[in-house]
Phi, psi and omega in degrees: 000138179275116182294340181275349178287140180294143175296135182303322181292324180286339178283341180275113179269131179276341175219136177226174178222145176285163176304322179296320178293319179297322178295319179292321177301314180296320177299315180293323179296326179295329181269318190249355187080198180300147181235173175218160180236149171223127178285112182294148180252015179128208182069226189302317187249028178061227180243038180282147171287129183259137181247128182230157168302141183307128178087354181272353172250125182283107177282133182251180179297336181268012177255144185242127174285109183279328182163203180227143171232132184057028181078001183255142183292145180232116182252157176216145179291153180302321180294319176292320179300318179301324181283320188255006187299338181275003181237152170270127176275132180241110183273125183234178179230138175226159176296146177139179181269128178289176178304148188296340177253358185270141187300333184282353182318307183284355186278348185083006176233161175218148175286147181220138177264124171249167179209162173216148177290141173293148173289166177301320180297314179298315181299315179296323176296315179296318179295317181293335178268006181058034178264353174222169181270000000 
């Protein structure tokens, strides 16, 4: 085995972002500094990914760091993770008003979560790395 080759499990990203989402993240960082994301589980803003200035959303013990998009951390609640762990979350941007507490609200764009099922190979890699249940 070649030690310089990336581990298959580390190559599987549980959250990614489209080029449009990455551009909006960079735009928000220019105004607000570093940001963070939390995948909402409902209530006021449905299931939209919420964007906050870094550290302004209190991450709790029941939140799971899913990965990073645009270099910024992306969290999801354990209950949402249990439901969506078999999918890769793909953060995109569409026209519209963002969540009322999310930083992109005034931009005329909003973050949107799309998803796709992991392949069997990806799922097995994630399981062997203990990144899913």
